[in-house]
C-alpha atoms as one frame of an Amber mdcrd trajectory, in Angstrom:
protein
   3.422  42.872 100.516   0.345  44.562 101.545  -2.818  42.345 101.055  -6.671
  43.274 101.064  -9.573  40.881 101.776 -12.092  40.683  99.389 -14.321  37.755
 100.521 -14.046  34.997 103.000 -16.392  31.724 103.879 -16.399  28.290 104.574
 -17.070  25.372 102.964 -17.899  21.631 104.201 -15.881  18.744 101.924 -16.052
  15.102 103.336 -17.258  16.656 106.717 -13.730  18.894 106.672 -14.142  22.327
 107.487 -12.158  24.232 104.869 -11.591  28.199 104.814 -11.638  29.930 101.749
  -9.846  33.790 101.552 -10.093  35.523  98.498  -7.913  38.670  98.271  -5.923
  40.877  96.272  -1.959  41.652  96.696  -0.185  44.559  95.495   1.501  44.360
  92.307  -0.345  41.008  91.604  -3.169  42.072  88.643  -5.211  38.719  89.901
  -6.776  38.084  93.357  -6.024  35.141  95.292  -8.281  32.105  96.367  -6.606
  30.541  99.451  -8.181  27.352 100.777  -6.748  25.672 104.224  -7.995  23.452
 106.625  -9.376  25.493 109.935  -7.640  25.358 113.326  -4.630  23.876 112.020
  -1.072  25.140 112.548   1.816  24.973 109.801   3.588  22.670 112.016   1.031
  20.204 112.484   0.449  20.384 108.710   3.917  19.483 107.828   3.677  16.408
 110.192   0.426  15.441 108.767   2.088  15.648 105.167   4.833  13.728 106.052
   2.755  10.952 107.273   0.689  11.174 104.363   3.737  10.357 102.287   4.719
   7.488 104.493   1.380   5.761 104.195   1.108   6.298 100.674   4.273   4.510
  99.823   2.839   1.799 101.693  -0.378   1.237  99.789   0.360  -1.289  97.242
  -0.288  -0.649  93.574  -2.868  -3.593  93.000  -4.933  -2.223  95.634  -4.774
   1.808  94.071  -5.628  -0.114  90.839  -8.618  -1.330  91.740 -11.850   0.471
  89.923 -14.903  -0.655  91.619 -16.575   1.010  94.583 -15.357  -1.912  96.645
 -11.958  -1.744  95.486 -12.307   2.198  96.490 -13.841   1.865  99.864 -11.335
  -0.993 100.640  -8.441   1.506 100.049  -9.970   4.098 102.334 -10.305   2.061
 105.327  -7.131   0.696 104.931  -6.005   4.157 104.818  -7.839   5.624 107.710
  -6.859   2.592 109.631  -2.950   3.656 109.325  -3.571   7.270 109.363  -5.323
   6.762 112.688  -2.656   4.534 114.196   0.358   7.033 113.047  -1.382   9.788
 114.480  -2.127   8.412 117.829   1.632   7.990 118.163   2.446  11.195 116.952
  -0.542  13.193 118.714  -1.511  11.140 121.425  -3.553  14.029 122.990  -6.069
  14.174 120.146  -9.712  13.338 120.685 -11.736  11.071 118.389 -13.488  13.715
 116.643  -9.863  15.406 115.506  -8.364  12.302 114.831 -11.061  11.818 112.222
 -11.545  14.990 111.066  -7.509  14.963 110.036  -7.641  11.201 108.742 -10.504
  12.134 106.428  -8.198  15.334 105.518  -5.394  12.921 104.428  -7.546  10.607
 102.661  -9.170  13.495 100.369  -5.750  14.935  99.442  -4.308  11.580  98.828
  -6.981   9.778  97.078  -9.192  10.971  94.243  -8.298  14.257  92.852  -6.330
  15.218  96.071  -6.869  19.339  96.859  -9.126  19.929  93.643 -11.722  17.823
  95.976 -12.028  20.882  97.892 -12.530  23.349  95.092 -15.270  20.820  93.358
 -17.033  21.094  96.746 -17.218  25.034  96.465 -20.907  25.948  95.039 -19.516
  29.223  94.032 -16.825  27.642  91.604 -17.965  27.560  87.442 -14.372  26.346
  86.162 -11.310  24.602  87.923  -8.374  24.747  85.789  -4.901  23.429  86.156
  -2.539  24.272  83.452   0.853  22.714  84.370   2.906  21.297  87.230   5.082
  24.981  87.434   1.990  27.448  87.975  -0.938  27.489  90.715  -4.369  26.201
  89.827  -6.873  28.354  88.760 -10.633  28.783  89.375 -13.413  30.977  87.943
 -15.707  32.510  90.955 -19.133  33.246  89.924 -18.610  36.745  92.048 -15.112
  37.558  91.525 -14.095  35.949  88.114 -11.046  34.207  87.486  -8.873  33.538
  90.920  -5.031  32.236  91.236  -5.434  29.092  94.280  -2.583  28.185  96.462
  -3.087  24.569  95.108  -0.092  23.452  93.188   1.004  19.911  91.730   4.804
  19.650  91.668   4.911  16.810  89.400   3.574  16.349  85.875   2.984  12.494
  85.901   0.346  13.456  88.956  -1.915  15.283  86.895  -1.963  12.862  84.068
  -2.555  10.419  86.764  -5.745  12.643  87.577  -6.670  12.679  83.879  -5.924
   8.559  83.659  -8.204   7.894  86.259 -10.961  10.227  85.282 -10.875   8.827
  81.818 -10.788   4.857  83.226 -13.653   5.747  85.427 -15.929   6.459  82.052
 -14.176   3.687  79.960 -11.942   6.767  78.105  -7.983   6.689  77.757  -5.719
   9.011  77.417  -2.598   8.411  76.062   0.632  10.007  73.843  -1.285   8.807
  70.838  -4.226   9.995  72.092  -3.978  12.939  74.196  -6.878  14.489  74.525
  -9.652  13.707  76.844 -13.617  14.782  77.353 -15.131  13.008  80.120 -16.921
  13.596  83.189 -16.877  12.969  86.981 -19.398  10.720  88.784 -20.996  13.962
  90.006 -21.801  15.176  86.498 -18.908  17.800  85.943 -17.461  17.696  82.575
 -13.770  17.351  82.125 -11.206  17.977  79.419  -7.374  17.090  79.648  -4.527
  17.354  77.302  -1.043  15.838  77.552   2.213  17.509  76.553   3.638  18.401
  74.098   0.177  19.163  72.759  -0.061  21.745  75.496   3.610  22.888  75.526
   3.961  24.007  79.113   2.543  20.799  80.514  -0.535  18.618  81.053  -3.940
  20.433  81.918  -6.978  19.536  83.467 -10.097  21.658  82.874 -13.623  20.933
  84.730 -16.558  22.474  84.225 -18.549  22.359  87.492 -22.340  20.949  87.171
 -24.398  23.461  89.154 -25.757  21.465  92.221 -29.050  23.390  92.295 -30.576
  24.306  88.781 -31.167  27.621  87.738 -34.898  28.802  87.453 -36.692  31.660
  85.940 -36.704  33.205  89.339 -33.102  33.331  89.722 -32.741  35.014  85.933
 -35.322  37.477  86.775 -33.994  38.156  90.482 -30.275  38.588  89.472 -31.155
  40.498  86.326 -29.973  37.926  83.533 -33.285  38.378  82.056 -36.360  41.063
  82.273 -39.491  39.982  82.815 -41.076  41.208  78.997 -38.441  39.266  77.601
 -39.277  35.976  79.746 -43.072  36.768  79.207 -42.495  36.779  75.500 -40.493
  33.361  75.522 -43.038  31.753  77.745 -45.555  32.834  75.354 -43.521  31.102
  72.064 -42.950  28.116  74.274 -46.532  27.738  75.064 -47.694  27.785  71.565
 -44.980  25.363  70.145 -42.807  27.762  68.574 -39.342  26.767  68.070 -36.091
  28.512  69.586 -32.421  28.846  69.123 -30.228  29.829  71.907 -26.802  31.364
  71.010 -23.973  32.390  72.471 -20.283  32.726  73.149 -18.609  29.880  75.289
 -19.779  30.615  79.171 -22.460  32.841  78.265 -24.936  31.161  79.795 -26.688
  28.888  76.841 -27.316  25.810  78.366 -28.474  27.678  82.007 -30.803  29.620
  79.679 -32.056  26.542  78.212 -32.951  24.808  81.628 -34.847  27.803  82.719
 -37.191  28.232  79.763 -37.663  24.487  80.367 -39.755  25.838  83.292 -42.425
  27.200  80.820 -43.195  23.241  79.196 -46.754  22.171  79.907 -47.125  18.957
  81.656 -49.148  17.112  79.299 -46.504  16.607  76.659 -43.621  14.148  75.815
 -40.416  15.681  76.321 -37.388  14.452  75.055 -33.381  15.795  75.714 -30.057
  14.953  74.002 -26.829  15.860  75.202 -23.237  15.182  75.168 -23.081  15.299
  79.012 -26.039  15.233  81.107 -26.873  19.169  82.389 -30.675  19.771  81.655
 -32.491  19.100  84.865 -36.258  19.677  84.476 -39.578  19.599  86.941 -40.511
  16.501  88.261 -44.224  17.453  87.127 -42.995  17.107  83.541 -42.817  13.770
  80.844 -39.300  13.819  80.388 -36.938  11.401  78.690 -33.403  12.781  78.632
 -30.939  10.988  76.411 -27.124  11.263  76.205 -24.564  10.643  73.430 -21.616
   8.449  73.963 -18.157   8.309  72.542 -16.616   5.405  71.182 -14.748   2.766
  73.744 -10.851   2.569  73.147 -11.384   0.065  70.537 -13.279   2.450  68.843
 -16.682   0.639  69.443 -20.089   1.301  70.744 -20.091   4.941  69.796 -23.557
   6.812  69.664 -23.696  10.196  68.539 -26.363  13.180  68.639 -27.202  12.834
  65.136 -28.106   8.965  65.916 -29.887  10.462  69.369 -31.969  12.676  67.166
 -32.981  10.404  64.593 -34.246   7.888  67.328 -36.117  10.695  68.826 -38.317
  11.280  66.034 -39.498   7.614  66.406 -40.334   8.381  70.014 -43.504  10.306
  69.750 -41.872  13.317  71.184 -44.154  17.082  71.378 -40.741  18.869  72.219
 -37.278  18.119  71.585 -34.422  19.743  73.375 -30.995  19.516  72.044 -27.949
  20.255  74.227 -25.537  22.013  71.296 -26.157  21.389  67.703 -22.516  21.763
  65.554 -22.502  19.792  62.837 -24.574  19.941  59.403 -26.477  16.664  59.573
 -27.655  17.426  62.991 -28.868  20.734  62.155 -30.671  19.281  58.817 -32.429
  16.814  61.299 -33.605  19.294  63.564 -34.772  21.810  61.063 -36.494  18.335
  59.601 -38.292  17.899  63.031 -39.331  21.437  63.122 -41.056  21.017  59.633
 -42.887  17.706  60.827 -44.404  19.744  63.598 -42.402  19.109  66.445 -41.210
  21.981  68.667 -37.381  22.394  68.633 -35.234  23.895  71.703 -31.522  24.019
  71.190 -28.457  25.998  71.737 -25.519  26.982  69.063 -22.014  28.855  69.617
 -22.528  32.364  67.791 -21.970  35.907  69.326 -25.274  37.602  67.996 -28.121
  37.328  66.023 -26.002  38.113  62.463 -23.391  35.985  63.394 -25.656  32.758
  64.134 -27.708  33.114  60.807 -24.139  33.668  58.709 -22.859  30.281  60.370
 -26.276  28.379  59.556 -26.310  29.844  56.094 -22.649  29.373  55.562 -20.525
  26.314  54.974 -19.668  23.635  56.836 -23.511  23.792  58.075 -25.032  25.739
  54.583 -28.657  25.742  55.329 -30.776  27.261  52.888 -32.028  30.724  54.256
 -35.694  29.834  53.522 -35.320  27.087  56.036 -34.574  29.662  58.967 -38.149
  30.440  58.830 -39.276  27.258  60.697 -37.330  28.916  63.711 -39.850  31.013
  66.060 -37.084  33.295  67.777 -33.310  33.194  68.356 -32.344  34.384  71.919
 -28.734  35.604  72.195 -27.105  34.998  75.657 -23.905  37.342  76.361 -21.338
  37.184  78.909 -19.416  40.480  79.821 -15.618  39.079  80.264 -14.827  42.028
  82.007 -17.269  42.052  84.611 -18.548  38.559  84.436 -21.896  39.361  84.408
 -24.382  37.242  81.958 -27.428  38.840  79.810 -30.346  38.231  77.646 -28.590
  40.228  74.685 -31.194  40.132  71.650 -34.458  38.411  70.775 -35.002  38.012
  67.137 -37.911  36.557  65.236 -37.501  34.754  61.795 -39.388  36.108  59.049
 -40.874  34.394  55.749 -37.973  34.773  53.813 -35.402  33.756  56.517 -34.140
  36.802  57.205 -33.809  37.809  61.196 -35.477  40.931  62.674 -34.171  41.766
  66.235 -37.211  42.743  68.435 -35.619  43.193  71.454 -32.130  44.645  72.282
 -30.016  44.964  75.409 -28.862  48.233  76.152 -25.523  48.292  77.945 -25.896
  52.369  78.857 -29.265  52.206  80.474 -28.790  48.655  81.357 -32.146  47.285
  80.437 -33.747  45.469  77.514 -35.428  47.712  74.875 -37.881  46.573  72.007
 -36.598  47.747  68.849 -39.745  45.940  66.375 -43.115  44.728  67.219 -42.830
  40.567  67.327 -45.427  40.529  64.359 -44.426  37.164  63.226 -44.662  35.621
  66.622 -48.105  37.585  67.109 -49.269  36.388  63.592 -48.093  32.783  64.593
 -49.997  32.323  67.708 -52.980  34.223  66.238 -53.248  31.766  63.314 -53.257
  29.061  65.806 -55.256  30.238  68.869 -57.394  32.806  66.881 -56.313  35.498
  69.634 -56.201  39.194  68.475 -53.226  41.301  69.161 -55.140  42.698  72.162
 -55.643  39.166  73.640 -51.771  38.373  73.091 -50.809  41.677  74.719 -53.096
  40.747  77.745 -52.023  37.350  78.163 -48.083  38.622  78.256 -49.301  41.081
  81.240 -50.910  37.530  82.872 -47.353  36.142  82.559 -45.649  39.098  83.655
 -48.016  39.078  86.701 -47.191  35.626  87.812 -43.633  36.083  87.086 -43.571
  39.037  89.508 -45.156  37.003  92.296 -42.679  34.094  91.925 -39.872  36.678
  92.581 -41.551  38.285  95.318 -41.838  34.975  97.066 -38.446  34.040  96.319
 -39.613  30.418  94.814 -36.524  29.076  93.343 -36.962  25.769  93.741 -37.337
  23.994  90.251 -40.384  21.443  91.354 -42.428  23.944  93.173 -42.215  25.910
  90.203 -43.286  22.977  87.773 -46.114  22.442  90.132 -47.135  26.211  89.653
 -46.884  26.016  85.774 -48.804  22.621  85.792 -51.723  24.629  87.668 -51.241
  27.304  84.808 -51.872  24.931  82.294 -54.468  22.992  83.892 -56.232  25.221
  86.704 -55.529  29.153  85.622 -58.238  30.594  87.538 -57.063  28.906  90.664
 -53.493  30.147  90.411 -54.674  33.890  89.456 -56.411  33.781  92.631 -53.500
  32.716  94.279 -51.527  35.386  92.392 -53.611  38.204  93.409 -54.383  37.089
  97.093 -52.175  34.548  98.664 -48.389  33.972  99.142 -46.848  31.681  96.707
 -45.418  29.665  99.815 -48.955  28.827 100.805 -50.050  28.189  97.258 -47.258
  25.746  96.720 -47.776  24.070  99.890 -51.477  23.362  99.250 -50.369  22.418
  95.342 -48.181  19.786  96.776 -50.427  18.263  99.342 -52.910  17.683  96.615
């Protein structure tokens, strides 16, 4: 059958070089994502698989049941000793490096999450999905979208074992009585698992990968997710303490955008973040206290909800509050109460556009009074084109005094650019009220911010802590920063700032 290569690259997983090949096949609507161990023949792999089965059967149940790190290391050491011994008998010509490479491969594919461990090491993947034992696993690739892999688990019990092991590591259980699991790996990757017959075709795993390198405003500007005018306006809103609600559909990049705009926080204010699963990563220059909610244990005790965290946060003297995602009426009430008491709040919320966001906020089950929405500075809409996989900032809206939204910037998909649809009069009025700045002053300030943002992109400054240093100087020594923007490279500036 005719195939066409789309992409190929190599990743390193536990010191094992893994070849990734992405190709399309005639008659198949979805491209394939194929992983393979480099320089290993099919015959050698077959013998390795037989050895693995033999060794796995020899490992005692008591050893596998150990949950602590010491137990894991003991399993791996015993496993590796047996593997190397068997391989020396079957492949006496192998050198030490190859022996260790193959033993690492067998350990990785036998313990933990088996071949999924390789997928977890691919930074180009956003999502890893196991639907059942009858079909291949799927991945969502940053560049190529959904792909079908050559990773197949031929036993439903093995998928269930993965779910049980993941749950056990975070003190959660998944059973026929409780067949749904929300958890996370030690790496921070979020995991959802279900058991049949709730998912009627079989047991499932859905792993949303935690980005190894946090997105920055430079990344978003460089790849076209947002534009300079939009970024400058949001920076202005954050600088002058306007609250922001980021909305969008699943996978639209709401949390990533929240992480990106956190680059604009001033260094002399206390920031407290609340999340279900830790995803945010802020610059080291910031005074930041991260909090995380907690589900109850199998006995139903020890739960700490988002609402509990939000109420407690108000007693921690925060200047800025970040909420990973608000879903319920009480959480919204506390969030808007925080805004009314002088706190700047930044949160994400599920809605496809501004109109839908306002409708969801003001109707059951949340049912907030529309007048309350005027506490928000702006609403930002993030959108993902499911056909192309592209993410864009789609709408910016200001909230008028009666709670009605007014869209001030809208993405035009035909011209592929953001267009201003109204003056940000409410935003400007708020900034002017508390600073005395005129409209001309505010426009000059926005142009200055655009100049700095272009400088960051031109010099490809994507390290979150370097950007944190630059933003720190913006708030504490702007003259020095502007001299650099107009006269020095960002690299030289960042080195000088870190040295100081």
